C-alpha positions in Angstrom: 108.2 104.7 105.0 111.1 107.0 104.2 114.7 106.0 104.5 118.0 107.8 104.3 121.1 106.2 102.9 123.5 106.6 105.8 126.8 104.9 105.0 128.2 102.1 102.8 127.8 98.7 104.4 130.3 96.3 103.1 131.4 96.3 99.4 128.0 96.0 97.7 125.4 97.5 100.1 124.3 100.6 101.9 122.9 101.2 105.4 119.5 102.9 105.4 117.8 104.5 108.4 114.1 105.2 108.8 112.6 108.7 109.1 109.4 108.7 111.3 107.0 111.4 112.4 107.3 112.5 116.0 104.1 112.1 117.9 104.1 114.0 121.3 103.8 111.5 124.1 104.6 108.5 122.0 106.8 105.8 123.5 108.0 105.0 120.0 109.8 108.4 119.6 113.6 108.2 119.5 115.1 111.6 120.6 118.6 110.8 119.4 118.3 112.7 116.1 115.4 115.1 115.5 114.7 116.5 112.1 112.6 119.7 111.6 111.1 121.0 108.4 112.6 124.1 106.7 116.1 125.3 106.5 118.3 122.8 104.6 116.0 119.8 105.2 114.4 118.2 102.1 110.8 119.1 101.3 109.5 115.7 102.4 110.3 116.5 106.0 107.0 118.3 106.6 106.7 118.0 110.4 108.9 117.2 113.4 110.5 113.9 112.7 113.2 111.6 114.0 115.6 108.9 112.9 114.2 105.5 114.0 117.5 103.8 114.2 115.9 100.5 115.4 114.5 100.1 111.8 117.8 100.4 110.1 118.3 98.1 107.1 121.0 97.3 104.7 120.3 96.8 101.0 122.5 95.8 98.1 122.4 97.9 94.9 120.6 95.0 93.2 117.9 94.9 95.8 117.4 98.6 95.6 116.9 98.4 91.9 114.1 95.9 92.5 112.5 98.0 95.2 112.6 101.4 93.4 110.1 101.4 90.5 110.6 103.8 87.6 108.3 106.9 87.9 107.6 106.0 91.5 105.9 108.5 93.8 108.5 107.8 96.5 110.0 111.1 97.5 113.7 111.5 96.6 116.0 114.2 97.6 119.6 114.7 98.6 120.5 115.8 102.1 122.9 118.6 102.5 126.3 117.2 103.6 126.1 118.9 107.0 122.7 117.3 107.7 123.9 113.8 106.6 127.0 114.2 108.8 124.9 115.2 111.8 122.6 112.1 111.3 125.7 109.9 111.0 127.4 111.3 114.1 124.2 111.2 116.2 123.7 107.6 115.2 126.8 106.8 117.4 124.7 107.9 120.4 121.7 105.7 119.5 120.8 102.8 121.8 118.6 101.3 119.1 121.1 100.9 116.2 122.2 97.3 115.8 125.9 96.8 116.6 126.8 95.7 113.1 125.4 99.0 111.8 127.0 101.0 114.5 130.4 99.5 113.5 129.8 100.5 109.9 129.1 104.1 110.9 132.2 104.3 113.0 134.4 102.9 110.2 132.9 105.4 107.8 133.4 108.4 110.1 136.9 107.4 110.9 137.9 107.4 107.2 140.2 110.3 106.2 
């Protein structure tokens, strides 16, 4: 599973959202935020994908250090600021993002 660090969550954690492959006709697809390969998207976006907000999770830095193994094959890339901002803003429209996470996104976007 691939995740994107979306916003800080409290003082010691971050909110992560899942990236899933879009399968035509699937009832699991969430059309709130679609990602397509190419352009400014990271290379691990290889086909039409979406943000699966229902699988959002928060992790502390300590927990992330436990999960991310040195020399791991897990893809790592930075999103361009405009792409991250789009995902953050579109999360406000999601019916599948838990209220506690929605609040964290709103707080982050309202910061000067």
